[in-house]
C-alpha positions as CSV (number, residue, x, y, z in Angstrom):
1,M,31.0,87.3,7.7
2,E,34.4,86.3,9.2
3,K,32.8,83.5,11.3
4,K,31.2,82.1,8.2
5,L,34.5,82.0,6.4
6,I,36.3,80.3,9.3
7,F,33.4,77.7,9.6
8,A,33.5,77.1,5.8
9,S,37.3,76.7,6.0
10,I,37.0,74.1,8.8
11,I,34.4,72.2,6.9
12,V,36.6,72.1,3.7
13,I,39.7,71.0,5.7
14,A,37.7,68.2,7.4
15,I,36.3,67.0,4.1
16,L,39.8,67.0,2.5
17,F,41.2,65.2,5.6
18,F,38.5,62.5,5.8
19,G,38.4,62.2,2.0
20,S,42.2,61.5,1.8
21,F,41.9,58.9,4.5
22,S,38.9,57.3,2.8
23,F,40.8,57.1,-0.5
24,I,43.9,55.5,1.1
25,Y,41.6,53.0,3.0
26,I,39.8,52.0,-0.1
27,S,43.0,51.7,-2.1
28,D,44.6,49.6,0.5
29,V,41.6,47.3,0.8
30,N,41.4,46.9,-3.0
31,A,45.2,46.0,-3.0
32,V,44.7,43.4,-0.4
33,G,41.6,42.0,-2.2
34,N,43.6,41.5,-5.4
35,I,46.6,39.6,-4.0
36,D,46.9,36.0,-5.3
37,V,48.5,33.2,-3.3
38,S,49.7,30.1,-5.2
39,I,52.1,27.2,-4.7
40,K,55.0,27.6,-7.1
41,K,57.0,24.5,-6.3
42,I,57.0,21.5,-3.9
43,G,60.2,19.7,-3.1
44,I,61.0,16.7,-0.9
45,Q,64.0,17.6,1.2
46,D,64.3,14.4,3.2
47,I,62.4,11.2,3.7
48,G,63.2,9.3,6.9
49,L,61.8,6.2,8.6
50,S,59.4,8.2,10.7
51,Y,59.0,11.5,8.9
52,A,59.2,13.4,5.6
53,R,60.4,17.0,5.2
54,L,58.8,19.1,2.4
55,K,59.8,22.5,1.1
56,I,56.9,24.5,-0.3
57,T,57.5,27.6,-2.3
58,V,54.6,29.9,-1.9
59,D,54.1,32.8,-4.4
60,I,52.3,35.9,-3.4
61,D,51.4,38.2,-6.3
62,N,50.5,41.9,-5.8
63,P,49.0,43.2,-9.1
64,S,47.9,46.6,-7.5
65,D,49.5,50.0,-7.6
66,R,49.9,49.9,-3.8
67,E,52.7,48.3,-1.7
68,I,51.5,45.5,0.6
69,S,53.2,45.9,4.0
70,N,53.6,43.5,6.9
71,L,51.7,40.7,5.4
72,E,51.3,37.7,7.7
73,A,49.9,34.4,6.4
74,Y,48.8,31.4,8.5
75,F,47.7,28.2,6.7
76,K,47.0,24.5,7.0
77,V,48.7,22.0,4.7
78,Y,46.9,19.0,3.3
79,I,48.1,16.0,1.3
80,A,45.5,13.7,-0.2
81,N,42.8,15.8,1.5
82,T,44.4,14.9,4.9
83,Y,45.7,17.6,7.3
84,V,49.4,17.2,7.7
85,G,50.7,20.4,9.3
86,D,50.7,24.2,9.5
87,G,52.7,26.9,7.7
88,T,53.4,30.5,8.5
89,L,54.8,33.5,6.6
90,L,55.6,36.6,8.6
91,K,56.4,40.3,8.0
92,I,56.4,40.2,4.2
93,S,56.3,43.4,2.1
94,I,55.5,43.2,-1.7
95,P,56.1,46.2,-3.9
96,P,53.4,47.3,-6.4
97,H,53.0,45.2,-9.6
98,S,55.3,42.4,-8.3
99,S,55.3,39.1,-6.6
100,I,57.5,37.4,-4.0
101,N,58.4,33.7,-3.4
102,K,58.8,32.4,0.1
103,D,59.9,28.9,1.2
104,V,58.1,27.1,4.0
105,I,59.5,23.8,5.4
106,I,56.9,21.3,6.6
107,T,57.9,18.2,8.6
108,I,55.3,15.4,8.5
109,Y,55.6,12.7,11.1
110,Y,54.1,9.5,9.9
111,T,52.6,8.6,13.3
112,N,50.3,11.7,12.9
113,V,48.9,10.9,9.4
114,A,47.0,8.2,7.6
115,S,48.8,5.5,5.6
116,G,47.4,7.0,2.4
117,V,49.5,10.1,3.0
118,I,52.6,8.1,3.7
119,D,52.1,6.1,0.5
120,A,51.5,9.3,-1.5
121,I,54.7,10.9,-0.3
122,T,56.9,7.8,-0.6
123,T,55.7,7.1,-4.2
124,F,56.3,10.8,-5.1
125,D,52.7,11.2,-6.4
126,F,50.4,13.6,-4.4
127,T,48.6,16.8,-4.5
128,L,49.4,19.3,-1.8
129,S,46.9,22.0,-0.8
130,I,47.1,25.0,1.5
131,N,44.2,26.8,3.1
132,G,44.7,29.9,5.1
133,K,44.3,33.6,5.9
134,A,46.5,36.5,5.1
135,N,46.5,39.5,7.5
136,I,47.8,42.8,6.1
137,D,48.3,46.2,7.7
138,I,46.4,49.0,6.0
139,L,45.9,52.7,6.5
140,F,49.4,53.4,7.6
141,G,49.4,50.3,9.9
142,L,46.4,51.6,11.9
143,L,44.1,48.8,10.8
144,K,44.4,45.1,9.8
145,F,42.6,43.5,6.9
146,S,42.3,39.8,6.2
147,K,41.9,37.7,3.1
148,N,41.3,34.0,3.0
149,F,43.1,32.0,0.3
150,K,43.4,28.4,-1.1
151,A,46.0,26.9,-3.4
152,S,47.1,23.5,-4.5
153,E,49.8,21.9,-6.6
154,S,50.6,18.4,-7.7
155,Y,53.9,16.7,-7.1
156,P,55.9,16.0,-9.2
């Protein structure tokens, strides 16, 4: 009888342990799946003879009940559907039911892009798009989960 009780106790503890980890894993994955990335603002910081420097404000919204920890985002930047550079956001934490704005500076060298991009920037009339992937730590940092995202915004 005593062996059956010990065995049953071990089974109950294992179910509770793995059930808790499963709940946390599912909650973390759902939180990551619900994040929304958008471009809040585009600013032209500097226009030189051979380059333009843009400041992009990226908004990351976390509508879930879980904190997002150690988010890293890597993305490509496009103007007039032409690739112009890369952006990175590192080590971002977002509390539940909140959003965070991060600024990214992109320097575009005219020798690396088509004349249509240069015209769009110098006439202050363009659509900027980002296309990337966010990587987030889940399950107490034991695993990483990724989510692809796209966003665009017109300037001005």
